[in-house]
N, C-alpha and C positions, 0 to 999 in steps of 0.2 A: 371571668363572668361577673356582671355587676348591674346595679340599676342606675349607675352614674352618679349616684349621691355619695361622694366620698366623705364621710364623717367619722372614720375611725382610722387611727395612726396618722400617716403622712396624708394630710387632707388639703393643704394649701394649693390651689391649682398651679401657681408659678413653681412651687417647690416639686410638685408631682412632675411637670414638665421637665425641670432640670434633672430629676432623678432618671426619668425615662430616656432623655437625650443622652445621658451619660451611659446607660445600659446599651442604648442603640450604637453609639459609638465604639463600644467594646464587642459588638456583633450579636447583641440580644434584642431581638425586635418584639414589639408588643401588638397584639390584636385584641380588641376589646368586643365581648359579645354582651348585649344589654337584655336583661330579664325583668319582667314585672310591669305593674301597671300604676298609673296615677303620679309617679314621681320620677318618671324616666329622664335623665339629664342627657338628651342626645348631644347637644352641642359639646359638652364636656367630653363624652366619649370619643366623638370625632376628632376633637382637638388632641386628646391623649394618643389615639391610635396614629394620628398624622406625625406626632412627634416621635413616636415609636417605630415609624416606617412600617406600620401594620394596616390593618383594616378594621373597620367598626361595623357591627350589624346588630340588628335588633330581632331576637328570637321570639316570635309571637305565635307561631304555628308549627306543626309537625313538619310540613313541607319547607319551612324556612330553615329548620334545623337540618334537614336532608341536604338542602342547597349549601349552607355554609360549612357544615361539618363533614359532609362526604362529597358532594359534586365538586365544590369548589376548594376543598382543603389543600390540595397540592400547591395551587397558586399562593395561598397565604403563607405555606411553611417553607417554600423553596423559591427565593428570589432568584431570577436569573439575570437581572441588570438593576444596578444600585443607581441613585442619584440621576435619574433620566430627566433631561431637560429638552424643551422643544422651543425652537425659535423660528418664527415665519416672517419673512420679508417679502411684502407684496409689491408688484410692479405698477407703479403709478401710471403707466400708459394703458393699462388694462383694467386696474382696480381702483375706483374713485374712493371708496370707503369700506372699512371693514370693522368688524368687532369679534371678539372671542366671547363664546357663549360659555358660561361657567368657569370653572378653575379659579374662582375669588380667592379661595384659601391657599392655593399653590402659586400665585403670582410671584414672579421674580423680577428684580430689577434688571434692565438690560445688561449692565456690566457683570451681574452675577452668572450669566450663562457661561462665560470662560473661567470662573472662580470654582475650582475643584474643592474648596472649603466650604462653599454653600450648599447645604443639604437640599435635596429635591425627593421625588417620589421614586418608589420602587416598582419593578414590574416583575410579577410572579409567573412561574411555569404554567403555560396554558392561557394566560391572560393577554388581552389586548387593549389598547388605550386609544381612544378616538377623541381628538381635538376638533371642535366644530367652530368654524368661522362663517359669519354671515357677511357676505360681500356685496357692494354695489358696483356694478360695471361701469366703466367710462361712457358717459353719455346717456345714462338711465335717468329718466324723469323722476325716479325714486330718491335720487341724491338729496340730502338733508343739508349738508354743509357747502359753503362756498368754495369754488376751486382755488388751489394754493397759487399764490402769486410767483413765489420762488420755487420752482420745481426743476429737478434734474432734467437734462435734455433726454428725449427718448433716443434709445439705442436700438437701431433697427434689427441687429442680429438677435436680440432677445425679446422682441416685441410680441411674440407668440407666447411667452411665458406668463403665467399668472403670478408667480412668484417663486421664492428660493426657500428651501427648507433645510434647517440646521438641527442635528440631533446629537446630543451628547449623553453618554452612559458610561459607568464603571462595571467592569466584570466583577463579580463576587470576590472579595478579598483583595481587590485592588484599590489604589488611591488616586491614580491618575485616569482621567477619563478618555474616552475614544470619541472621536468626531465623525460624524456620517452627515454629509451634505449633497443635496441635489435640486436642480430646477424642477418645477411642476408646471404641467399645463392642464387645460380643461380636458377631462377624459370622457365628456359626452354624457350619457345616461348613467347616474350613479347605481350601484348595486343594491341589493335587498338589504344588507347589513347597514349601509350608509343611510339608506331612506328610513330604516327603523330607528337608527340612532338619532336622525334628524326629528323624528317624531316624538322621541323622549326628551330631546331638547327643547322642542316646542311645549311639550307637557309641562316641564319645569317652569318655563316662562309663564305659561297660563296660571300656575299655582302662585306666582309671584306677581301676577297682574303687570306684566312687562309693558311699558309704554310703547314699544317698537313693533308689537304685534298687529296693530291697525285691525283690520277685519277678519283676521286669521284666528279661528276660535276652536273650540272643543270638538266639534264635528270633523274639522280638518285634522286635528291631532289623531283622533280615533280612526278616521279613514286611512290616514297614511300608515299608522301602525298596524291596522288590520290586514292591510293589502301586503305587509311586508314581513309577515310573521316567519316566512321561510319553513324549514323542517321542524324548527322549534322542538328540539329533542326532549327537554325537560319540562316544557310548558311555561317557561318564564315569560314569553312574550305574550302568550295568551293572558297570563295573569296580568302583565302590565296594562293589555287593553281593558280588562275588567276593572282596574284600579282607575284608569281614565273615565270610564263610564260612571264609577261611583263618585269620582270628583266632580264631574259634570253635573250629576244629580244634586250633590251638596251645594254647587255654586249658584243653583236656580232659585 
């Protein structure tokens, strides 16, 4: 637990990261809980938790403490997959453009996917991870870039595929990763969880004033989230909608 202002003992950011990485490699992970107001160093907390294969959270209410320390505690304490890496290859015959939304601090070089010495993220018990890509289909008037001159010839046997997914992970205590790979196609109408995740991704882009949003705004994000709250057992999705409305009021 900290306010993120490391000014006693080992306080150099790079020295802290090295120390935490050494402990991580020996099997001791670090999660960081932020408390206090006025001097919270969230970026430092996020960086250290990431180096320690843990999570970072800011405890500002009793309900947030309940979520982090009770509801989601198992996932933070018991990783079930280490160094999880995702690689997606899109089919140029169906996808003209794409971009990954988020994950800036977890980006890997292409060659690092097969390198088991390169650290990646952990997946805890009961946790799920969603990678959201925005794509532009071939032939769409929304395409921003010019078509490529030198493009691989279309293979008719896979022309219905949107892309190919590769996933690597290490079982706890193992040093060699396992590979899972599969092609994927359009599944039609996305489910409630996917649509809610899309609303949160849009919310994040609105907060960053993303240049690719065009006329997609606060009302769209709120409507999409509100319509896809699902069962919302712990009320987290309802809280997210409330935060969206608060952010909208502050942006006006």
